C-alpha positions in Angstrom: 245.3 -86.3 227.2 244.7 -86.0 223.8 241.0 -85.9 224.2 241.2 -83.4 226.8 242.8 -80.9 224.6 240.5 -81.8 221.5 237.5 -80.6 224.2 239.1 -77.5 225.1 239.8 -76.8 221.3 236.0 -77.5 220.5 234.6 -75.3 223.5 236.8 -72.5 222.4 235.3 -72.6 218.8 231.7 -72.8 220.2 232.6 -69.7 222.9 234.2 -67.4 221.1 231.4 -66.8 218.4 229.1 -66.1 220.9 230.7 -63.7 223.1 231.4 -61.8 219.7 228.0 -62.0 219.2 227.1 -60.4 222.3 229.5 -57.8 222.4 227.9 -56.6 219.0 224.3 -56.6 220.4 225.2 -54.6 223.1 227.2 -52.3 221.2 223.9 -51.8 218.8 222.0 -51.6 222.0 224.3 -48.6 222.9 224.1 -46.9 219.9 220.2 -47.1 219.8 220.2 -45.4 223.4 222.7 -42.6 222.3 220.6 -42.1 218.9 217.6 -41.6 221.4 218.9 -39.4 223.4 220.3 -37.1 220.7 217.0 -37.1 219.4 215.2 -36.2 222.8 217.7 -33.3 223.3 217.1 -32.1 219.7 213.3 -32.6 220.5 214.0 -30.0 223.7 216.0 -27.8 221.9 213.7 -27.1 219.2 210.6 -27.0 222.2 212.7 -24.2 223.3 213.2 -22.5 220.5 209.6 -22.4 219.9 208.9 -21.3 223.2 210.9 -18.4 222.3 208.8 -17.7 218.9 205.9 -15.4 219.1 202.6 -16.2 217.2 202.0 -14.9 213.5 199.6 -12.8 214.9 201.3 -10.9 217.8 203.7 -10.5 214.7 201.6 -8.9 212.3 199.9 -6.9 215.0 202.8 -5.4 216.3 204.2 -4.8 212.5 200.6 -2.8 211.9 201.1 -0.8 214.9 204.5 0.1 213.3 203.3 0.5 210.1 200.2 1.0 207.6 199.4 -2.0 205.6 201.4 -1.7 201.9 198.8 -0.4 199.2 197.4 -3.3 197.1 195.3 -3.1 193.8 191.6 -1.9 195.0 190.7 -5.0 192.5 191.6 -7.6 195.4 190.0 -5.1 198.2 186.5 -5.8 199.5 184.4 -2.6 200.4 183.0 -2.1 203.6 179.2 -1.5 204.4 177.3 1.2 202.4 180.5 1.5 200.2 180.4 0.4 196.5 183.7 0.1 194.3 184.6 2.7 192.1 184.1 2.1 188.1 187.8 2.5 187.8 189.0 0.3 191.1 190.8 -2.3 189.2 193.1 0.8 187.9 193.7 2.0 191.5 195.6 1.2 194.8 194.5 1.9 198.3 194.0 0.8 201.4 190.6 2.1 202.5 187.0 2.5 201.2 187.4 6.3 200.8 190.6 5.3 198.0 188.8 2.3 196.5 185.4 3.0 197.0 182.3 5.2 196.7 179.4 5.7 199.2 176.0 4.6 198.4 172.8 5.9 199.5 172.7 3.8 202.9 175.4 6.4 204.5 173.4 9.5 202.8 171.3 11.6 205.5 168.2 12.9 203.5 167.5 17.0 204.3 164.2 18.5 205.8 161.1 17.8 203.7 162.7 14.5 202.2 162.7 10.8 203.5 165.2 8.1 203.0 164.1 4.6 201.2 165.8 1.1 201.6 165.2 1.0 197.8 167.6 3.4 196.8 170.3 2.1 199.4 172.2 0.9 196.6 172.3 4.1 194.2 175.5 5.8 194.4 175.9 9.4 196.2 176.3 12.0 193.4 177.7 15.5 194.8 175.2 17.0 192.6 172.2 15.5 192.9 172.4 13.1 196.0 168.9 14.2 197.4 167.2 13.3 194.2 169.4 9.8 193.8 168.5 9.0 197.7 165.5 10.6 199.0 161.9 10.7 198.2 160.5 14.8 198.5 157.6 15.3 201.2 154.7 17.6 200.5 156.2 19.5 203.0 159.1 20.6 200.3 156.4 20.9 197.5 156.4 24.0 195.3 152.9 24.9 195.3 151.8 27.0 192.4 150.7 30.7 193.6 147.6 30.7 194.8 148.0 27.2 196.6 149.2 26.2 200.0 150.6 22.6 201.2 147.7 20.7 203.0 148.4 20.6 206.7 147.3 17.4 207.1 149.8 15.8 204.4 152.9 17.8 205.0 154.7 14.4 206.4 152.7 12.6 203.1 155.0 11.6 200.0 154.7 13.9 197.3 152.7 12.2 194.7 151.2 15.4 192.7 150.6 19.0 193.0 146.9 18.4 193.6 147.8 15.7 196.7 150.0 17.9 198.5 148.5 21.3 197.8 145.3 23.1 198.5 143.7 26.5 196.9 143.9 29.2 199.0 141.1 31.7 200.5 142.4 34.4 198.0 140.5 32.6 195.1 137.5 32.6 197.0 135.0 36.0 197.3 133.4 36.5 200.3 129.9 38.5 199.3 127.6 40.2 201.1 127.6 40.7 204.8 130.4 38.6 204.9 134.3 39.4 205.4 137.3 37.5 204.6 138.8 35.8 207.4 142.3 37.7 208.2 145.6 36.7 206.2 143.9 34.8 203.2 146.6 34.0 201.4 148.0 32.3 204.5 144.6 30.5 204.7 143.2 27.8 202.8 139.7 27.0 202.1 137.0 27.1 199.4 134.0 28.1 201.0 132.3 30.6 203.4 133.1 28.6 206.3 136.8 28.1 205.6 137.4 31.6 204.5 134.9 34.2 205.8 133.1 35.8 208.7 130.1 37.5 209.6 130.4 41.4 209.8 128.4 43.5 212.6 125.7 44.0 210.0 124.7 40.4 210.7 124.6 40.9 214.6 121.3 41.1 216.5 122.3 43.6 219.8 120.3 42.8 222.9 119.2 44.2 225.9 120.5 47.9 226.4 122.6 47.5 223.7 121.8 49.4 220.2 123.4 48.9 216.6 126.0 51.2 215.8 126.2 52.4 212.4 129.8 52.9 211.7 130.7 49.6 212.5 128.2 47.5 210.7 130.7 46.7 207.7 133.2 45.5 210.6 133.6 41.7 211.3 132.1 41.5 214.9 130.2 38.8 216.9 129.5 40.4 220.0 127.7 43.2 221.7 130.9 44.9 222.6 132.1 44.4 219.1 128.9 45.7 216.9 126.8 47.8 219.8 127.3 50.7 222.0 124.8 51.0 225.3 121.9 53.2 225.4 122.0 53.6 229.4 118.3 55.2 229.4 117.3 51.7 229.3 119.3 50.9 232.4 117.1 51.5 235.4 119.5 50.6 238.1 123.1 49.3 238.2 124.3 46.7 240.4 125.4 47.2 244.1 129.0 49.1 244.3 128.6 50.1 240.6 127.4 53.8 239.3 125.3 54.7 236.3 127.2 57.2 233.9 125.4 60.4 233.5 127.5 62.1 230.9 126.1 60.6 228.0 123.1 58.3 227.4 125.3 56.0 224.9 128.4 55.2 225.4 131.1 52.5 224.1 131.8 51.4 227.7 129.3 50.2 230.3 126.5 52.1 231.8 127.4 51.0 235.2 130.6 51.5 236.3 132.5 49.5 239.5 133.4 51.5 242.3 136.3 51.5 244.6 134.8 49.4 247.3 135.1 46.3 245.1 138.8 46.4 244.0 140.9 44.9 246.5 144.5 46.5 246.3 147.8 45.0 245.4 150.6 44.0 247.7 152.3 47.4 248.5 149.1 49.4 248.3 146.3 50.0 250.8 143.0 51.7 250.8 143.3 55.7 252.1 141.4 55.1 255.6 139.1 57.7 257.3 138.9 58.1 261.0 135.9 58.8 263.1 137.4 59.7 266.5 134.0 60.2 268.4 132.4 57.0 266.6 135.7 55.4 266.9 135.4 53.9 263.3 137.3 54.1 260.3 136.3 53.7 256.6 138.1 53.9 252.9 138.4 57.3 251.9 137.4 56.4 248.3 135.4 53.5 248.4 132.3 56.0 246.8 134.9 56.9 243.8 134.6 55.1 240.6 137.5 52.7 239.6 138.9 49.5 239.5 142.8 49.8 239.6 145.7 50.5 242.4 146.2 53.8 240.7 142.5 54.8 240.9 141.6 53.1 244.6 144.8 52.7 246.6 147.7 54.5 247.8 151.4 53.3 248.3 152.6 51.8 251.4 155.8 52.1 253.0 156.9 48.4 251.8 157.5 50.2 247.8 159.4 52.5 249.4 163.6 52.1 249.8 165.5 53.2 252.9 168.8 54.4 251.8 171.8 56.1 253.2 171.3 57.4 256.7 167.9 55.8 256.9 167.2 52.0 257.8 163.8 49.8 257.3 161.0 50.0 259.7 159.0 47.1 259.8 156.5 48.3 261.9 155.5 50.8 258.8 155.6 48.3 255.9 152.0 48.2 255.2 151.2 51.5 256.2 150.1 53.9 253.6 153.3 56.1 252.6 153.4 59.7 253.9 155.8 62.2 252.4 157.6 64.8 254.1 159.2 67.5 252.2 158.9 65.2 249.3 160.7 62.0 251.0 159.0 59.2 252.8 162.1 58.4 254.7 161.2 60.4 258.2 157.9 58.3 258.1 158.8 55.0 256.6 162.7 54.6 257.9 164.0 54.2 261.0 167.0 57.1 261.0 170.6 55.7 262.0 173.1 57.1 264.5 174.6 59.2 262.0 171.4 61.4 262.0 171.8 61.7 266.0 173.0 64.8 267.8 174.9 63.8 270.7 174.2 66.0 273.7 177.8 67.1 274.6 176.8 69.5 277.5 175.0 66.0 279.3 178.7 64.3 278.6 178.0 62.6 275.5 180.3 63.0 272.3 179.7 61.8 268.7 181.1 58.0 268.2 181.2 57.1 264.1 181.9 53.4 265.0 177.9 53.3 265.7 176.6 55.4 262.8 175.0 52.5 261.3 173.2 51.6 263.8 169.1 52.5 263.8 169.2 54.1 267.2 168.5 57.9 268.5 169.2 57.7 271.8 172.8 59.1 273.4 174.0 55.9 275.1 173.3 53.8 271.8 174.7 56.4 269.4 177.4 58.4 271.8 180.3 58.0 273.8 181.2 59.5 277.0 183.3 62.7 277.2 185.1 64.7 279.8 181.7 66.1 281.3 181.2 63.1 282.9 184.9 62.9 284.5 184.2 64.2 288.2 187.0 66.9 288.9 188.3 67.1 292.7 188.0 69.7 294.8 190.1 73.3 293.5 189.4 71.9 290.1 187.1 72.2 287.2 186.2 70.9 283.7 188.6 72.4 280.9 186.1 73.4 278.3 188.7 72.9 275.6 188.6 69.1 276.3 184.8 68.7 277.0 184.8 66.4 273.8 187.9 64.4 274.9 186.6 60.7 275.1 188.2 57.2 275.2 190.9 56.1 277.3 192.8 59.5 277.2 189.8 60.5 279.1 190.9 61.3 283.0 191.2 63.9 285.5 194.3 64.8 284.3 193.3 65.6 280.7 190.0 66.8 281.6 190.2 68.9 284.6 192.2 72.2 285.4 192.8 74.6 288.3 189.5 76.6 288.8 191.1 80.3 288.0 192.1 78.7 284.7 188.3 77.5 283.8 187.3 80.7 285.4 189.2 82.5 283.1 187.9 80.5 280.1 184.7 80.9 280.5 183.0 83.0 277.9 186.1 83.5 276.1 187.7 81.8 273.0 191.6 81.3 272.4 193.4 83.2 270.1 196.3 81.2 268.3 197.9 84.4 267.1 197.9 86.5 270.2 195.7 89.0 271.6 197.5 92.0 269.0 196.1 90.1 266.2 192.4 91.0 266.8 191.4 94.4 265.6 187.6 94.3 266.8 187.3 96.1 270.1 184.6 93.8 271.3 186.2 90.6 270.5 189.2 91.5 272.2 187.4 91.1 275.9 186.1 87.6 274.5 189.4 86.4 274.0 192.7 84.9 275.2 196.1 83.9 274.8 197.5 80.6 275.9 201.4 79.7 275.8 203.3 76.6 277.1 204.9 76.7 280.4 206.6 74.6 282.8 203.7 73.6 285.0 201.1 73.3 281.7 200.0 76.4 280.2 199.6 80.0 280.7 196.5 81.6 279.7 196.6 85.4 279.5 192.8 87.9 278.8 193.1 89.6 276.3 192.2 93.8 277.1 192.7 97.4 275.5 195.9 99.3 275.9 195.0 102.7 276.7 197.3 105.8 277.2 196.4 109.3 278.0 192.9 107.7 277.7 193.3 106.9 274.0 193.0 103.2 272.9 195.7 101.8 271.1 194.7 98.3 270.4 194.3 94.9 272.0 197.2 93.4 274.2 197.7 90.5 276.3 196.5 91.9 280.2 199.6 90.7 282.2 197.3 91.8 285.2 194.9 88.8 284.3 196.8 85.9 283.8 196.6 82.2 285.3 199.9 79.7 285.0 199.1 76.0 285.4 196.1 75.6 283.5 195.8 72.4 281.1 195.8 72.4 277.5 
């Protein structure tokens, strides 16, 4: 019994420390795991915060868009290409080349007559002397002395000196003897006869039928035409198509002058022709005349005439010689329009304004039917007052009336103010009154009122009246 108790006590003493140690280890492991979880959470949180932050460059760009960079000392700023620091840049503040730097010749454009060079690129552009600081002068910009001009072959070369760029003008060279100065010697460079002088007519030998003309010997010339005249007596015959001058034996012009037979008329002109009916031939009327121009040898064609107004172009006459009628070419060169056509009213045709622009000249093309083409039935005849009636209103009722009415109207004229208004005796017998009535109009012939053999005036004759007429 004692032994059992002792063993239990010993075991309790051994097991208890082991249990306590195990618990301690488990507690430490739990604490380590919790620390790791906290660390992981903090890392995730930090990562999330980092992902929400924008890169520094983005923040800088955003700020530069919103606000200009703050000015700093120019001594801390580097100038761009073609710029150099200002002499007092260490005292200045700025953020641009214009504020801190000065332009150099690398940025300068040389004017005409000057050329830039790399050796000047570091020079500073000066407001009052930039060209000389940055450019080399060319001969084209060189100011030559009086009596000199820039040499043409050296205008684009660098101006080394006056002798290099300039050459003496012909003003300084005297042309002697039978030589004359060339035109504009002050604008011409040279120093010898070939460059500055030209021969006068005194040096020219006239040939053939040409003889020297004394009055032009001192003038410049190098041809027969400039220095000589023709002696027509020395020319026996002229070529075909030419005629010899007869009015003078010496002339400035040609002794043999061309005839119109050699001339070809220009467009819009033609040769006037002569027709031989018996031989059935034709020839140009002026081929034997002297001339070499359209005006001298040709006449105008209808192609040069413009048809206007009441006249239309006539292509068939375009190349025919123009013929004037009372000073106008219209009747020959053009076609008359319908506006000039006179419609045959008595044949049943009246003017139609809608056809005025047509280039026609016949009744069917230019006119429209009138009442004269409407057949009146038996017992009726044409109402002479309606003969020009046209269109849809033209019918039997509007164009015709009973025959007694037409008979009364024949040879007479209606009087709107009545027969009493007529003073002339002859006119009285050629007139009639027209009044409205229930069946149309009433016509009453005019006649003389006579009392006791004395004529008192013109009145409506009641014995010569007809009712039921047209209007």
